[in-house]
N, C-alpha and C positions, 0 to 999 in steps of 0.2 A: 366489824370490818376486817379484823385480823383473820377470822374464820373464813371469810369469803376469799381472801387472798390465798390462804392455805389450801382451800378447796380448789381454787383455780390452778395453783401450782401442782397439786396432786393430779388434776385432770391432764395437765400438760405432760407430766411424767408418765402417766399411764398411756397417753396417746403416743408418746415417743417410743415407749417400750413395745407397744403393739406394732408401730410402724417398722421398727427394727426387726422384730420377730417375723412379721409378715414378709418383709423383704428377703429374709434368708430362709424361711421355712414355709411360706405360703400360708393358707388358712383353711380350715375345714370346709368352708362354703365353696371356695374356688376349687379345692381338691375334689369335692363331690361332683361339681359340674364338669370338671375335666375328665373324671372317670366315667361319667355318664356319656360324654361325647365319644370317648374311646369305645365303650361298649356298643354304642349305636353304630359307629364306624365298622366294628368287627362284624356285627349282625348283618349289616347291609352289604358289606364287601365280601365277606366269606361266610355266607349263610349255612354252608354244609360242614363247617369246621367248628370245633369247640375249643374255647380258651379259658384259662384261669389266671387271674392276676396273682403273682407271688410276691411282688415287692413294688412299692410306690413311694416316691419322694419328690421334693421340690428342688430343682436345680436353679439356684439363685443367679448364677452367672448368665443364664439365658432366659430367666423368668419363665420357666416352663416346668411342667410335671413330667416325670419319667416313670414309665410303667414297665416292669419286667413281667412278661406273661409266658405261660407255657401252653403249648398246643396239645391238647389231650388226645391220646391215641396215635401220636406221630412218632413214638419212640422206635428204636431198633428192635427187630425180632430177636427173641431169646429162645434158646433150646430148653424144652421141658424134659422131665425124666423119662417120659414115654416116647421120646424121639420127635414129637411134634414141635411146632414153633408158635409162639404167641407174641403179641405186641405189648410192651410195657406201657403203663399209664403215664409214665414220665416221658414227655415228648420233647420236641424242639423248643428251645427258648428264644424269645424275641424281645427286643427293647423298643418300645414305642415312646414318642414324645408328643405332648399335647400343650398347645399354647394359645394365647389370644383370649382375653376376657373383655367384655362379658359374654362373648360367644366363642368358647373354646373350640378348637378343631385339631385334628391329628396333623402334626407337622412332619414327623418321620414315621413311615410305615416300612419296616425292613422286609416284610413279605413281598410287598409290591416292588421294592427296589431290587430284590433278587430276581424278579421276573422281567426286568427291563432289557430291551435290546439296545445296548449302549452304542454299538457301531452304527446302526440305522438312525438312532437319535442324533448322533453327531453329524451324519451326512445331511439329514433333513434340516437340522438347525442351521448349518452353514448355508444351505440353499435358501432357507427362509430369510436369514439375515441379509443376504445379498439382495434378495427381491425387495424387502422392505426398505433397505437403504436406497435403492434406486427409486422407489416410490416417493420417499420423503425428501430426498435431496433437492428436487426442483422447488419444493415448497418451503423448506427450512435450510438456509444456506449454512447454518452452523453445525449441521449433522456431521458427526465425526466417526461414529461406529454404531452398529446395531448387532446385538446378540439375541438369540432366541433360545429359550429353554422349552422343550416339549418332551413328552414321555410317550414311548411306544413299547407296549408289551410284546414279548417274543411271540411270533405267529399272528399278531394283530394285523400287520400289513405285509404285503409282498416285499421281499428284501431288495428288489430292484425298483421299487416305487420312487418317484421323484416328488419333491415338495409341491404341494398345492394347498391353498388355504381352505379348500373344501374337503381335505382328508378327514376321515371320521375318527378323530381322537376322542378318547373318553374324558379327557381333560383339555380345556383350551390352553394354548401356549401362553407363555409369559415373555414379554419383550423388555429388553434392557437397552436403553438408548443413551449414548454419550454425546453431549453437545460441546463444541468448542466455545466456551463462554468466557474466554480470556478478556475480551473487551465488552462483555455484556453485563447488564444490571438485572435486578430482580424482575423488573417490568418486561424486559426483553425475553427472559426465560419463560415468564408467564404466557406471553403471546405465542411463543414457539410451542409450548405445551398444548395450548388450545388448538393450534394449527395441526399438531401431530394427532391429537385425538380426533379431530374432525376428518382429517385425511384417511386415517385408518378405518373409521366408521363408515365413511362414504364409499370406501373401496370394498367394504364387506368383510374385513378381517375379524375373525373371532379371536378374542384374547381374554385371558383371566385377569391380567393386570399389566400395566406399563409402568416401568420405573425409569425416570429420566435423571441423569446426573449432568449438571452443567459444570464442566471442569475448566480449570486454568491449565492450559496446555502450552508447553514451550514451543518456540518456533523451530521449524525444520523437522518436526516429528513425522516419521513415515511409517514406522511399525506400530500399527494401532493395537496390536495384541500385547505389546510389551510396555508401551509408554502412553498412558492416558492422563498424565498430570495428576492434579488433586481436585477434590470436589469443592466447588464454590456454592452451588445450588442443587437442591434435590426435590423431586416431587414424584408421587405415584398416584395412579388413578385407574379406574375401571372404565368400561365403555359408557356407562350410564352416569358417571360422576359429573357434577357441575364444578368445574375447576375454578378456583378463586386464587387471586394473587397471594393471599395470606396463607394458602396451603403450601407454598414453597418454603422450604427450610433453607436458610442461608448459613453457610459454614464460614 
């Protein structure tokens, strides 16, 4: 009996040590799949370019893997003794992050970020937010604010284009919706989330994900960009998700 108890305690100790180590350092299995996801992303997104991982580690603060990579052949030209120029093999450095298990994906791609047309993105995001707010407000009285995140690469669209849900983005937009849930309960927010999903889908809006925060908002708030209260309820979904009341997080 004593040996069984000691074995059980040893197992608990080993499990605790592994849990702590995994929380701060990751583990070889998840690191392998994270790096494989990164390599696949690079091969598909930048097939004509060559990269090499120079450093990789686990960032426990965000539960993600960080990869320092160098782009081969992208270095600055250097002068040779005969007066010609050549390119060094030490090229530009990039820092990618990968998160999400058991299906890891690249979260930050600095190469893509450097190619974004931020001014056009801001313009289209504002127009999209206003349009979706007008669409949802007759259906959901508690709608307080709608923000849209979308990405546009430089040269991908005409700089004078206006928002339209049929624009050919290579990634669908993400919608962030704030509800005034000051007097709402969990069941209310559930019904509102279902209505929002149905309304967006019936109107034919493509989206990668919708995130809804049901907030406690003080009376007399007029500036929606500065004062949105604090979160009471939260839920996120895709167009195909079957939303359940238990999916709502209550804060």
